[in-house]
Each structure stands twice: as C-alpha cells, then as structure tokens.
C-alpha positions as CSV (number, residue, x, y, z in Angstrom):
1,M,-22.9,-50.5,39.7
2,L,-19.9,-51.2,38.9
3,R,-20.4,-51.2,35.7
4,L,-21.7,-48.0,35.0
5,N,-18.9,-47.0,37.6
6,S,-16.1,-48.6,35.2
7,F,-17.9,-46.9,31.9
8,K,-18.1,-43.2,33.4
9,T,-14.3,-43.9,34.0
10,S,-13.5,-45.1,30.5
11,R,-15.2,-42.4,29.0
12,L,-13.2,-39.3,31.2
13,V,-10.1,-41.5,30.3
14,L,-10.0,-41.1,26.7
15,G,-11.5,-37.7,27.1
16,I,-8.6,-36.5,28.8
17,F,-6.8,-38.9,25.9
18,A,-8.7,-36.4,23.6
19,L,-7.3,-33.3,24.5
20,S,-3.4,-34.3,25.3
21,T,-3.5,-34.9,22.4
22,V,-5.4,-31.7,21.3
23,F,-2.1,-30.5,23.8
24,L,0.8,-32.5,21.9
25,R,0.4,-31.6,18.9
26,A,-0.6,-28.0,19.8
27,Q,2.7,-28.2,21.5
28,D,4.2,-29.5,18.7
29,G,4.0,-26.5,16.2
30,S,0.7,-28.1,14.4
31,P,-2.6,-27.1,15.2
32,A,-5.2,-28.9,15.3
33,V,-8.5,-28.0,12.9
34,D,-10.9,-26.6,15.1
35,S,-14.4,-27.4,14.5
36,G,-16.2,-24.6,15.7
37,H,-14.1,-22.5,13.8
38,T,-14.3,-24.5,10.4
39,A,-17.8,-25.0,10.6
40,W,-18.7,-20.6,11.2
41,V,-16.1,-20.2,7.7
42,L,-18.1,-22.8,5.7
43,I,-21.1,-20.9,6.0
44,A,-19.1,-17.4,6.3
45,T,-18.0,-18.8,2.4
46,A,-21.6,-19.6,1.0
47,L,-22.5,-16.4,2.6
48,V,-20.0,-14.1,0.9
49,L,-20.3,-16.5,-2.7
50,F,-24.5,-15.1,-2.0
51,M,-23.7,-11.6,-1.8
52,T,-22.5,-11.8,-5.6
53,M,-24.9,-14.8,-6.6
54,P,-28.1,-13.8,-6.5
55,G,-26.8,-10.6,-4.2
56,L,-24.9,-9.0,-6.5
57,A,-26.6,-9.3,-9.8
58,L,-30.4,-8.8,-8.6
59,F,-29.6,-5.1,-6.9
60,Y,-27.1,-4.0,-10.1
61,G,-30.2,-5.6,-12.3
62,G,-33.1,-4.1,-10.8
63,L,-30.9,-0.4,-10.9
64,V,-30.5,-0.7,-15.3
65,R,-33.7,-1.0,-17.6
66,G,-35.3,-3.6,-18.6
67,R,-33.5,-4.2,-21.8
68,N,-30.3,-4.6,-20.3
69,V,-31.3,-6.6,-16.9
70,L,-29.3,-9.8,-18.0
71,S,-26.5,-8.6,-19.3
72,V,-25.9,-7.3,-15.5
73,M,-26.5,-11.2,-14.1
74,A,-24.5,-12.6,-17.4
75,Q,-21.8,-10.3,-16.0
76,C,-21.4,-11.0,-12.5
77,G,-21.6,-14.6,-13.3
78,G,-19.0,-14.7,-15.6
79,I,-17.0,-13.4,-13.4
80,A,-17.9,-15.2,-10.2
81,C,-16.6,-18.4,-12.9
82,L,-13.7,-17.1,-14.6
83,A,-12.5,-15.8,-10.8
84,S,-13.1,-19.2,-9.3
85,L,-10.9,-20.2,-12.0
86,L,-7.7,-18.2,-11.8
87,W,-8.1,-17.8,-8.3
88,V,-7.2,-22.0,-7.7
89,G,-4.7,-21.4,-10.8
90,G,-2.4,-19.7,-9.2
91,L,-3.4,-16.1,-8.4
92,Y,-4.2,-17.4,-4.3
93,S,-0.8,-19.1,-4.7
94,L,0.6,-15.9,-6.0
95,A,-1.0,-13.5,-2.8
96,F,-0.7,-15.8,0.0
97,K,2.8,-18.1,-0.7
98,G,5.9,-17.0,-0.3
99,T,7.8,-14.2,2.1
100,G,8.5,-11.1,-1.0
101,G,6.6,-8.1,0.1
102,W,5.8,-7.4,-3.6
103,I,4.2,-10.5,-5.0
104,G,4.6,-14.2,-3.9
105,N,4.7,-17.3,-5.7
106,L,3.6,-20.5,-7.5
107,D,4.0,-22.9,-5.1
108,A,1.1,-23.6,-4.5
109,A,-0.6,-23.3,-8.2
110,F,-3.0,-25.5,-9.3
111,L,-3.3,-26.0,-5.1
112,K,-0.6,-28.0,-5.1
113,G,0.4,-29.8,-2.3
114,I,-2.4,-28.3,-0.1
115,T,-4.6,-31.7,0.9
116,A,-7.7,-31.8,2.8
117,D,-5.4,-32.2,6.3
118,S,-3.4,-29.3,6.0
119,V,-3.9,-26.3,8.2
120,A,-4.3,-22.6,6.7
121,P,-1.2,-20.9,8.5
122,G,-2.1,-18.8,11.6
123,T,-5.5,-20.3,12.0
124,K,-7.5,-23.5,12.7
125,L,-8.8,-24.1,9.5
126,P,-8.5,-26.4,7.1
127,E,-6.1,-24.5,3.9
128,I,-8.4,-25.8,1.9
129,L,-11.8,-23.7,3.3
130,F,-9.4,-20.9,3.7
131,V,-8.6,-21.2,-0.6
132,M,-12.5,-21.3,-0.8
133,F,-12.6,-18.2,1.5
134,Q,-10.5,-16.5,-0.4
135,M,-11.7,-16.9,-3.3
136,T,-15.5,-15.2,-2.6
137,F,-13.5,-12.3,-2.5
138,A,-11.9,-12.2,-5.4
139,I,-15.2,-13.6,-7.2
140,I,-17.4,-10.1,-6.2
141,T,-14.2,-7.7,-6.4
142,P,-14.3,-7.2,-10.2
143,G,-18.5,-7.7,-9.8
144,L,-18.6,-4.1,-8.2
145,Y,-17.1,-2.4,-11.1
146,V,-19.4,-4.0,-13.6
147,G,-22.4,-1.5,-12.3
148,A,-19.9,1.1,-13.5
149,V,-20.5,0.4,-17.1
150,V,-23.7,-1.5,-17.6
151,E,-25.6,-0.9,-20.4
152,R,-22.3,-0.2,-22.8
153,M,-19.6,-2.4,-22.6
154,K,-18.8,-5.7,-24.3
155,F,-19.1,-9.1,-22.2
156,G,-16.1,-9.7,-23.8
157,A,-14.7,-7.2,-23.2
158,I,-15.8,-7.4,-19.4
159,M,-14.7,-11.2,-19.3
160,L,-11.2,-10.4,-21.1
161,F,-10.5,-6.9,-18.4
162,S,-11.2,-8.7,-15.6
163,T,-9.0,-11.5,-16.1
164,L,-5.8,-9.6,-16.5
165,W,-8.0,-7.3,-13.8
166,L,-7.7,-10.3,-10.9
167,V,-3.8,-10.9,-11.6
168,L,-2.4,-7.5,-11.9
169,V,-4.1,-4.8,-9.1
170,Y,-6.8,-7.4,-6.9
171,T,-3.3,-10.3,-6.9
172,P,-0.7,-7.5,-5.7
173,V,-2.9,-5.9,-3.2
174,T,-3.9,-8.9,-1.2
175,H,-0.4,-10.0,-1.1
176,W,-0.1,-6.6,0.2
177,I,-2.2,-6.1,2.9
178,W,-3.7,-10.0,3.5
179,G,-0.3,-12.1,2.7
180,G,2.6,-10.6,4.1
181,G,3.6,-8.2,1.7
182,W,4.9,-4.7,2.7
183,L,1.7,-3.1,3.7
184,Q,1.0,-5.8,6.5
185,Q,4.7,-5.6,7.4
186,M,4.1,-2.1,8.3
187,G,0.4,-2.8,10.5
188,I,-1.7,-1.8,8.0
189,R,-5.2,-2.7,8.9
190,D,-8.0,-4.1,7.0
191,L,-10.1,-6.7,8.5
192,A,-12.3,-7.5,5.3
193,G,-11.3,-5.3,2.0
194,G,-11.6,-1.2,2.3
195,I,-8.2,-1.1,0.5
196,V,-8.3,-4.7,-0.7
197,V,-12.2,-4.7,-2.2
198,H,-13.5,-1.5,-2.0
199,A,-10.5,1.2,-2.5
200,T,-9.6,-1.4,-5.8
201,A,-12.8,-1.8,-7.4
202,G,-13.7,1.9,-6.5
203,T,-10.6,3.2,-8.4
204,T,-11.3,1.1,-11.3
205,A,-14.6,1.7,-11.4
206,L,-14.2,5.7,-12.1
207,V,-11.2,5.4,-14.4
208,L,-13.1,3.1,-17.2
209,A,-16.5,5.5,-16.6
210,L,-13.9,8.2,-17.9
211,I,-12.5,6.0,-20.6
212,L,-15.3,4.0,-21.8
213,G,-17.9,7.2,-21.9
214,K,-21.1,8.0,-21.5
215,R,-24.6,6.4,-22.2
216,R,-27.0,7.2,-24.4
217,G,-28.3,10.7,-23.8
218,F,-26.3,11.3,-20.3
219,P,-26.8,12.7,-18.3
220,T,-29.6,14.7,-19.6
221,H,-31.8,11.6,-20.6
222,P,-32.8,9.9,-17.0
223,H,-32.0,5.9,-16.7
224,P,-34.6,5.5,-14.0
225,P,-33.5,1.8,-12.5
226,H,-36.1,-0.7,-14.1
227,S,-37.4,-2.6,-10.7
228,P,-37.1,-0.6,-8.0
229,G,-38.2,-3.9,-5.7
230,M,-35.7,-6.3,-7.4
231,V,-33.3,-3.5,-5.9
232,Y,-34.2,-3.9,-2.9
233,I,-34.4,-7.7,-3.0
234,G,-30.6,-8.1,-3.9
235,A,-29.4,-4.9,-1.1
236,A,-31.5,-7.5,1.1
237,M,-29.0,-10.3,0.3
238,L,-25.7,-8.0,0.9
239,W,-26.9,-7.1,4.1
240,V,-27.2,-10.3,5.0
241,G,-24.1,-11.7,3.3
242,W,-21.8,-9.3,4.4
243,F,-21.9,-10.6,8.1
244,G,-20.3,-13.5,6.0
245,F,-17.8,-11.4,4.6
246,N,-17.1,-8.7,7.8
247,G,-17.4,-12.0,10.4
248,G,-15.9,-14.6,9.0
249,S,-12.8,-12.4,8.1
250,Q,-12.0,-13.6,11.7
251,L,-11.2,-16.2,10.9
252,G,-13.0,-17.7,13.5
253,A,-16.5,-18.8,15.8
254,N,-15.6,-15.8,18.8
255,G,-16.9,-12.8,19.9
256,A,-14.5,-10.9,18.3
257,A,-16.5,-12.7,15.3
258,G,-20.0,-11.6,17.2
259,M,-18.7,-8.0,17.8
260,T,-18.0,-7.1,13.8
261,I,-21.1,-8.6,12.5
262,L,-22.5,-6.6,15.8
263,V,-21.0,-3.1,14.0
264,T,-21.2,-3.8,10.5
265,H,-25.4,-4.2,11.3
266,L,-25.1,-0.9,13.5
267,S,-23.6,1.0,10.5
268,A,-25.3,-0.3,7.6
269,C,-28.6,0.8,9.7
270,A,-27.2,4.6,10.9
271,A,-26.0,4.8,7.1
272,A,-29.6,3.5,5.5
273,L,-31.5,6.6,8.2
274,V,-29.4,9.4,7.2
275,W,-29.6,8.9,3.8
276,C,-33.0,9.0,3.9
277,L,-32.8,12.7,6.0
278,L,-31.1,13.9,3.6
279,E,-33.2,12.4,0.8
280,R,-35.7,14.3,2.7
281,V,-34.3,18.1,3.6
282,Y,-33.6,17.9,-0.2
283,N,-36.0,15.9,-2.3
284,G,-38.9,16.2,0.0
285,K,-39.6,12.1,-0.8
286,V,-38.4,9.7,1.0
287,G,-37.0,6.8,-1.4
288,L,-36.5,3.4,-1.6
289,I,-33.2,3.1,-3.9
290,G,-31.4,6.1,-1.9
291,M,-32.3,3.9,1.5
292,V,-30.6,1.2,0.1
293,T,-28.3,3.0,-1.5
294,G,-27.6,4.6,2.4
295,L,-27.5,1.1,3.6
296,V,-24.3,-0.4,1.0
297,A,-22.1,2.7,2.0
298,G,-23.2,1.7,5.4
299,L,-21.6,-1.6,4.9
300,A,-19.0,-0.9,2.4
301,T,-17.7,2.1,4.9
302,I,-17.3,0.0,8.2
303,T,-16.0,-3.6,6.2
304,P,-11.9,-2.0,6.9
305,A,-12.9,-0.6,10.7
306,S,-15.3,-3.5,11.9
307,G,-12.6,-5.6,13.9
308,D,-11.1,-2.6,15.0
309,V,-14.9,-0.1,16.7
310,G,-16.9,-0.8,18.9
311,P,-21.0,-0.2,18.8
312,F,-20.1,3.7,19.1
313,G,-17.3,3.8,16.6
314,A,-19.6,1.7,13.9
315,I,-23.0,3.9,13.9
316,V,-20.7,7.2,13.8
317,I,-18.8,5.5,10.7
318,G,-22.6,4.9,9.0
319,A,-24.1,8.2,9.1
320,V,-20.5,9.7,8.1
321,A,-20.4,7.7,5.2
322,A,-24.2,8.5,4.5
323,V,-23.2,12.5,4.5
324,V,-20.0,12.0,2.5
325,C,-21.2,9.6,0.1
326,Y,-24.8,11.0,-0.6
327,F,-22.1,13.6,-1.9
328,S,-20.0,12.3,-3.7
329,V,-23.0,11.1,-5.9
330,G,-24.1,14.2,-6.8
331,L,-20.9,15.7,-7.2
332,I,-19.8,12.9,-9.8
333,R,-22.2,12.3,-11.8
334,E,-24.3,15.9,-11.8
335,K,-21.4,18.6,-11.2
336,M,-18.3,16.2,-13.1
337,H,-20.8,14.9,-15.4
338,I,-19.3,11.6,-15.3
339,D,-21.2,8.7,-16.5
340,D,-20.5,6.0,-13.3
341,S,-24.0,4.6,-13.8
342,L,-24.4,2.7,-10.4
343,D,-22.5,4.7,-8.1
344,V,-20.2,2.6,-7.8
345,F,-16.7,5.0,-6.9
346,A,-18.7,7.5,-5.2
347,V,-20.5,4.4,-2.6
348,H,-17.5,1.9,-2.5
349,G,-14.9,3.7,-3.7
350,V,-15.1,7.0,-1.1
351,G,-17.2,4.4,1.3
352,G,-13.8,2.3,1.7
353,I,-11.1,4.8,1.5
354,L,-13.5,6.5,4.8
355,G,-13.6,3.4,6.7
356,T,-10.3,2.9,5.7
357,L,-9.6,6.5,7.5
358,L,-11.8,6.4,10.1
359,L,-10.8,3.1,12.0
360,A,-7.5,5.2,12.9
361,F,-9.8,7.3,15.0
362,F,-12.9,5.3,15.8
363,G,-10.3,2.0,17.1
364,Q,-9.0,4.2,19.7
365,A,-9.8,2.0,23.0
366,S,-10.7,6.2,24.0
367,L,-13.2,6.6,21.3
368,G,-14.8,3.3,22.2
369,G,-13.0,1.3,20.3
370,L,-10.9,-2.2,20.7
371,G,-7.1,-0.7,21.1
372,L,-5.8,-3.2,18.5
373,V,-4.4,0.0,16.2
374,K,-1.4,1.9,16.8
375,S,-1.3,5.7,17.8
376,V,-3.6,7.9,15.6
377,G,-1.2,9.6,14.0
378,T,1.1,7.0,13.1
379,Q,-2.0,4.3,12.3
380,L,-3.4,7.7,10.1
381,F,0.2,7.5,8.5
382,I,0.1,4.1,7.7
383,Q,-3.8,3.4,6.3
384,S,-3.0,6.1,4.3
385,T,-0.3,4.8,2.7
386,G,-1.8,1.5,1.6
387,L,-4.7,3.9,0.2
388,G,-2.3,6.4,-1.8
389,V,0.1,3.7,-3.3
390,T,-2.9,1.3,-3.6
391,I,-5.1,3.8,-5.8
392,L,-2.1,5.1,-7.8
393,W,-1.4,1.2,-8.5
394,S,-5.4,0.2,-9.3
395,A,-5.7,3.7,-11.3
396,V,-2.7,3.1,-13.9
397,A,-2.9,-0.7,-13.9
398,T,-6.8,0.0,-15.3
399,V,-5.7,3.0,-17.7
400,I,-3.2,-0.2,-19.3
401,I,-6.0,-3.0,-19.1
402,A,-8.8,-0.9,-21.1
403,F,-6.0,0.0,-23.6
404,I,-4.7,-3.7,-24.4
405,V,-8.8,-4.9,-24.3
406,K,-9.9,-1.6,-26.7
407,A,-6.7,-3.3,-28.9
408,T,-7.7,-6.3,-29.2
409,L,-11.6,-6.8,-28.4
410,G,-13.0,-3.6,-28.0
411,L,-14.1,-2.0,-25.2
412,R,-17.7,-0.9,-26.0
413,V,-20.6,-2.1,-27.9
414,T,-21.8,-0.4,-30.7
415,E,-25.1,3.2,-30.6
416,E,-27.4,0.4,-32.5
417,Q,-26.3,-2.6,-29.7
418,E,-26.6,0.0,-27.2
419,Y,-30.2,1.5,-28.5
420,E,-31.4,-2.4,-29.2
421,G,-30.2,-3.3,-25.1
422,L,-27.5,-5.7,-24.3
423,D,-29.8,-8.2,-23.1
424,R,-30.5,-9.1,-26.4
425,S,-27.4,-8.0,-29.3
426,E,-25.2,-9.3,-26.5
427,H,-27.1,-12.1,-25.3
428,G,-30.3,-13.1,-27.8
429,E,-32.8,-13.1,-25.2
430,N,-35.2,-10.7,-23.4
431,A,-36.2,-10.1,-19.7
432,Y,-39.5,-9.4,-20.5
433,P,-42.0,-10.7,-22.4
434,M,-42.7,-6.6,-23.2
435,E,-40.3,-3.9,-24.4
436,E,-40.4,-1.0,-22.6
C-alpha cells in the first residue's frame, strides 16, 4: 500500500511540475505548442490540399470535354508544385513577415530562422505547420481561375501567369488581410478567404477570359460536361476538404472551429437545395451538375463569414448565394456572352464578394451571429473598402501579367490544337481510348 501511495504521489508531483512548466513558459511570453491544436491543423492542411488534388482536378476535369480532361488535371498539378516552391522560397515571408502595411519582407525566405521548435506568432502551432497550412491556400487559389480558361490556354502560359500572379496579386492581398497589413489593421473580417482567395481568383478569371477570348463555337455550339459523375466526385471532395479550409483557419481544435465547420456545412446544404429549386422552376428538371454548382456556391459564399455567423445566418447566406450566383451564371454566359468556361467568377467571385458583405449583417448578435464584428455600417464600409481595392488590384495586375505572358510565350493554343484537344496537342496523351 505504501509503494502504491508513493507511486501515485510521484505521478501527482510530475503532473504539477509539467503544468507549472507550461504556465511559466506562457508567463515568459514563449507559448508552448498545443498538441491538440497542432493535430487538428495537420489534418486541416491535408484536407485543403485534398481540395486541389484530387478534388478540384476531378471537378473541373469532369466539366470539360473528354479531349481536355488531362490538360485540366495537369494544370492543377503543375500549379500545386509551382506554388509550393514559390511559397517556401519567399512568398510566405512576404505575406507574413515584417510590419509593412502593404507588403512584408524576405527575412524568412527559404524559411530562414524557422525551425521545428519555432512557434507561429499569435498561435500555439509550430510555425513550420503554419507555413504548410497557408501554402495550401496559395496552391488552390490560382487553381480556381484555371476553370475560366480551360480548353484553350497553353500549359506553359498558365504556369508563367500563375508565377507572376502569386507574386503580384495573391501575396500582397494575403499580407493586407492576414499578415498584419493595412486592411487587417482596419478591422476587416475574412476568416478563410472570401477576399484573399475567391475575390482575387474570381476577378482574375473574368478578366483573363475576356483577354483570352471565347472557345471555338461559343456560345452557339454547346460544350457539355463529359462526365457528370466525375464532377460529383470532385465536388464531394471539395465539400469535405472545405471543413479543413474554413475550420482549420481557426488555427485551433476548439468550439470556434466546430461552429465554423457547422455553418460551412449548413450554407452548402441550403445553397444546393435552393439551386435545385431554381432549376426545377426555370428548366423543369433538377440536374446533378446544378446541384453541386449550388453546393460550391454555398461553400464559397460562407467562407469569409464562417468565423462570424451562426447557424441561422449560414442558412440564409447559403440560400441567398444560390439565387445570386444562379442568375449571375445566366447573365455572364447567356446575356454578356463571356466565356468564363466553368463559371468561376459567377460562383467563386460573386460568392466570395457576397459573403464578405453579408457577414457585416449576419455577424451581429441580434441576427444569431457571434458578435465579433463592428456595427453594421462600420463593418460594411471596411468590407467594401477591402473588396474594392482588391478587385481593382487583381484586375489591373491580371491585364499586365496577361500581356507579359502573351508577349513571351503566347497565351492561347492554335485553332488546330484547340480542335484536336489539349490532351493530345499539349501533353501527347489521351484520357480515353475512343474519340468523342
């Protein structure tokens, strides 16, 4: 009995010592890494990468014609590799280091000074993990605008364009909003990228589609998706991955992450069902492609607001997103005849902009929000300012980058290559053994 009591006493003493050590480290200003938070963000990092490869690749791949599916997958894969190297080489440092209002510095280029023991400022995460988590956002964002230029833009042009775009658009905007820049100092709210990801990529998609021009036969000749089943599988992967995208952005395993995942899910569900209803009313049938398009619209729209709204706000935001994005698709494609091939601006751009504005309302405690935002008028002004500057910056930079690429590599494949399909003409492969 004495030995047993001694053993229990020893365990108690060790436990108190361990707790006091953590407490003392926190008092000294050197926060300890939290294993629970770290484990969750490790999972979230994998989920966000899962959104691009294979989620986005399959989603976009199924939406194009069979002769172009491999080209879309190659573009998603190429951008993932490219963005990863650029992020470590200097873009992470420019986005998250330094105190400049407009851009950071290169003190941590190639992760100089960041070790396995470094703690990311303001978190209880290893900084090396924070680097990787943010890297996955840099990967998927340029991957989104690929959908606007499928079936006609050169692979090399996409890669060069994306290199310059990550440097000139994505990195500065990330610093403004997440890296301590001027918009973050103003009090802008954008948990997971309504502005940083969706507004930048959506604006670029629209401008680039205008510069590149229409596909052969658009809009009179239809370009139907070659594999709706593939589209559904890709959308399902995006849906699951989005829990890491939004929930992981809370940077902790806590109630805030749980609420973020819940509202993300509810918005997607509401948007998918309202989109189905709209298709039933206007087309007489409910299409699978329409259902998952609504789903993605709901996910994109809730992204900036997912850290500020409650379940009620999420459902309303999802429903509104479906209506606004549904009619935006028709306006851009059928009325304006802009060949944004996979509706990137109408879904991601419009959705991200809409969610960024709506959080000023549904973030209010009186509307079921978490009450973390300023008054409606003040927050709406801040959100609108961030959107306006970001959209303008993205549009102007896209024009400049596009003309640089056009003058060097050229933007578009030849008419013969487009007719043959980019799988064969650009990559020398076929996805399927038979022609369409």
